[in-house]
C-alpha positions as CSV (number, residue, x, y, z in Angstrom):
1,X,4.5,71.0,-47.3
2,X,1.2,73.0,-46.5
3,X,2.8,76.1,-47.3
4,X,3.7,74.6,-51.2
5,X,0.0,73.9,-51.2
6,X,-1.7,76.8,-49.8
7,X,1.1,78.8,-52.9
8,X,-0.5,76.8,-55.1
9,X,-3.9,77.4,-54.4
10,X,-3.4,81.1,-54.0
11,X,-1.6,80.8,-57.4
12,X,-4.6,78.9,-59.2
13,X,-7.1,81.2,-57.4
14,X,-5.1,84.3,-58.6
15,X,-4.8,82.8,-62.5
16,X,-8.4,82.0,-62.4
17,X,-9.2,85.8,-61.1
18,X,-7.5,87.2,-63.7
19,X,-9.4,85.2,-66.1
20,X,-5.8,83.5,-67.7
21,X,-7.9,79.6,-67.9
22,X,-8.2,79.2,-71.4
23,X,-11.6,79.8,-72.6
24,X,-12.0,79.2,-76.1
25,X,-15.1,80.7,-77.6
26,X,-17.6,77.8,-78.4
27,X,-16.4,77.8,-82.6
28,X,-17.1,73.9,-82.8
29,X,-16.5,70.4,-81.4
30,X,-13.2,70.4,-79.9
31,X,-12.6,73.3,-78.4
32,X,-10.6,72.2,-75.2
33,X,-8.9,74.3,-72.8
34,X,-4.9,75.0,-72.7
35,X,-3.9,73.8,-69.6
36,X,-2.0,76.6,-67.7
37,X,-0.6,76.8,-63.9
38,X,0.0,73.9,-63.1
39,X,-3.4,72.4,-64.5
40,X,-3.8,69.4,-66.3
41,X,-6.0,68.6,-69.2
42,X,-8.7,65.9,-69.2
43,X,-10.0,64.5,-72.2
44,X,-13.1,61.9,-72.4
45,X,-13.6,61.6,-76.4
46,X,-16.7,58.8,-75.1
47,X,-18.4,60.8,-73.9
48,X,-17.7,64.5,-75.6
49,X,-16.3,66.8,-72.6
50,X,-12.8,68.2,-71.7
51,X,-11.8,70.1,-68.7
52,X,-8.9,71.3,-66.7
53,X,-8.2,70.0,-63.1
54,X,-5.4,71.0,-60.7
55,X,-2.1,68.8,-60.7
56,X,-1.6,66.8,-57.7
57,X,-4.8,65.3,-58.6
58,X,-5.4,62.0,-61.0
59,X,-8.1,60.5,-62.7
60,X,-9.9,56.6,-62.7
61,X,-12.5,55.8,-64.6
62,X,-14.3,53.2,-61.9
63,X,-17.1,52.3,-65.0
64,X,-17.8,53.3,-68.7
65,X,-19.5,56.1,-67.4
66,X,-17.6,57.4,-64.7
67,X,-14.3,59.3,-64.1
68,X,-12.7,60.2,-60.6
69,X,-10.6,63.2,-60.7
70,X,-8.9,62.8,-56.7
71,X,-6.1,64.0,-54.6
72,X,-5.9,60.6,-52.8
73,X,-6.8,56.9,-53.4
74,X,-10.2,56.5,-54.5
75,X,-10.9,55.0,-51.0
76,X,-10.0,58.1,-49.7
77,X,-12.5,60.2,-48.0
78,X,-10.9,63.2,-46.2
79,X,-9.6,65.1,-49.7
80,X,-11.3,66.6,-52.4
81,X,-12.9,64.9,-55.3
82,X,-15.0,65.5,-58.2
83,X,-16.8,62.7,-59.7
84,X,-18.4,62.9,-63.5
85,X,-21.2,60.6,-64.7
86,X,-22.6,60.9,-68.0
87,X,-25.9,58.9,-68.7
88,X,-28.6,59.1,-71.4
89,X,-31.1,61.8,-70.8
90,X,-34.0,60.4,-73.0
91,X,-35.3,64.0,-73.1
92,X,-35.0,65.2,-69.7
93,X,-33.8,68.4,-68.6
94,X,-31.2,69.6,-66.1
95,X,-33.9,71.0,-64.0
96,X,-36.4,67.9,-64.1
97,X,-33.6,65.6,-63.4
98,X,-32.3,68.2,-59.7
99,X,-35.9,67.8,-59.1
100,X,-35.8,64.1,-58.2
101,X,-32.7,64.1,-56.6
102,X,-34.4,66.8,-54.3
103,X,-37.7,65.0,-53.8
104,X,-36.0,61.9,-53.1
105,X,-33.8,63.6,-50.4
106,X,-36.6,65.2,-48.9
107,X,-38.6,61.8,-49.1
108,X,-35.6,60.2,-46.7
109,X,-34.6,63.4,-44.9
110,X,-37.5,65.6,-44.5
111,X,-36.0,68.2,-42.7
112,X,-32.7,67.8,-44.1
113,X,-32.1,71.3,-46.5
114,X,-30.8,70.9,-50.2
115,X,-30.3,74.3,-51.6
116,X,-30.5,75.0,-55.2
117,X,-29.2,77.6,-57.7
118,X,-27.6,78.3,-60.9
119,X,-24.7,78.2,-63.3
120,X,-23.3,78.4,-66.5
121,X,-21.3,75.0,-68.1
122,X,-19.9,75.8,-71.4
123,X,-23.5,78.0,-73.1
124,X,-25.7,75.6,-71.1
125,X,-27.7,76.4,-68.0
126,X,-26.5,74.0,-65.0
127,X,-28.4,73.2,-61.9
128,X,-26.4,73.5,-58.7
129,X,-27.0,71.2,-55.5
130,X,-25.1,72.3,-52.4
131,X,-25.8,70.3,-49.1
132,X,-26.4,66.8,-50.5
133,X,-26.4,64.5,-48.0
134,X,-24.0,61.2,-48.7
135,X,-20.7,59.7,-47.4
136,X,-19.9,63.2,-47.0
137,X,-21.8,66.4,-47.7
138,X,-21.9,67.1,-51.2
139,X,-22.3,69.6,-54.6
140,X,-23.9,68.8,-58.0
141,X,-23.5,70.2,-61.0
142,X,-26.2,68.9,-63.3
143,X,-26.3,69.9,-66.7
144,X,-27.7,68.2,-70.0
145,X,-26.0,68.5,-73.4
146,X,-27.0,66.9,-76.2
147,X,-29.2,64.2,-74.9
148,X,-26.7,63.9,-72.0
149,X,-27.1,64.4,-68.9
150,X,-23.4,65.5,-67.0
151,X,-23.5,65.0,-63.1
152,X,-20.4,66.5,-61.8
153,X,-20.3,65.7,-58.1
154,X,-17.7,67.3,-55.5
155,X,-17.2,66.6,-52.0
156,X,-16.4,67.6,-49.5
157,X,-18.4,70.4,-49.6
158,X,-19.2,70.7,-45.4
159,X,-17.8,71.6,-42.9
160,X,-17.0,74.8,-44.2
161,X,-13.8,76.5,-43.4
162,X,-11.9,73.2,-43.2
163,X,-8.7,73.0,-45.8
164,X,-10.2,70.3,-47.3
165,X,-13.8,72.3,-48.3
166,X,-11.6,75.5,-49.6
167,X,-9.6,72.7,-51.8
168,X,-12.9,71.3,-53.0
169,X,-14.1,74.8,-53.9
170,X,-11.6,74.9,-56.4
171,X,-11.4,71.9,-57.8
172,X,-15.0,72.8,-58.8
173,X,-14.2,76.0,-60.3
174,X,-11.4,74.8,-62.2
175,X,-13.5,71.8,-63.8
176,X,-16.9,74.0,-64.0
177,X,-14.8,77.3,-65.7
178,X,-13.1,74.9,-68.1
179,X,-15.7,72.3,-68.9
180,X,-16.3,72.0,-72.7
181,X,-18.5,69.6,-74.9
182,X,-16.7,68.4,-78.1
183,X,-19.6,67.6,-79.9
């Protein structure tokens, strides 16, 4: 079982590295990626996005604004999961939202260091926050599109070097690289 999982992860890394994940140009609404090499397509018409995620994961919608991609039950805190929440931005930028999250962490845990960086999600600049405290140490990518905040949270992100963290990294890469806005 571990060998099969390792081979699956290696295949996904090879496919992603070779650029075989379908990345259509932003030609217009509805340009979703095509599933390849052990991936599945998730489409949220209500929130205007689509993305790929690895086979073996399932999706749940615990409330109308949230989709969870997990490899176990929703109560499983040991295996990788992604949580996608969509809310109104009310004119706020991703950097403003991320700044508020960092300020909240610093007010409760002054010595805690959240690492900030940026990435691109379907042509939009996303703020990435690493080392976020919570039930698990996590990573968030925050992007605003069409006055909607898309918050993508991935756990576990620590301790480094564990199999769960390697799988979380692959889940992050697959989701972020394939994420498309449909409007």
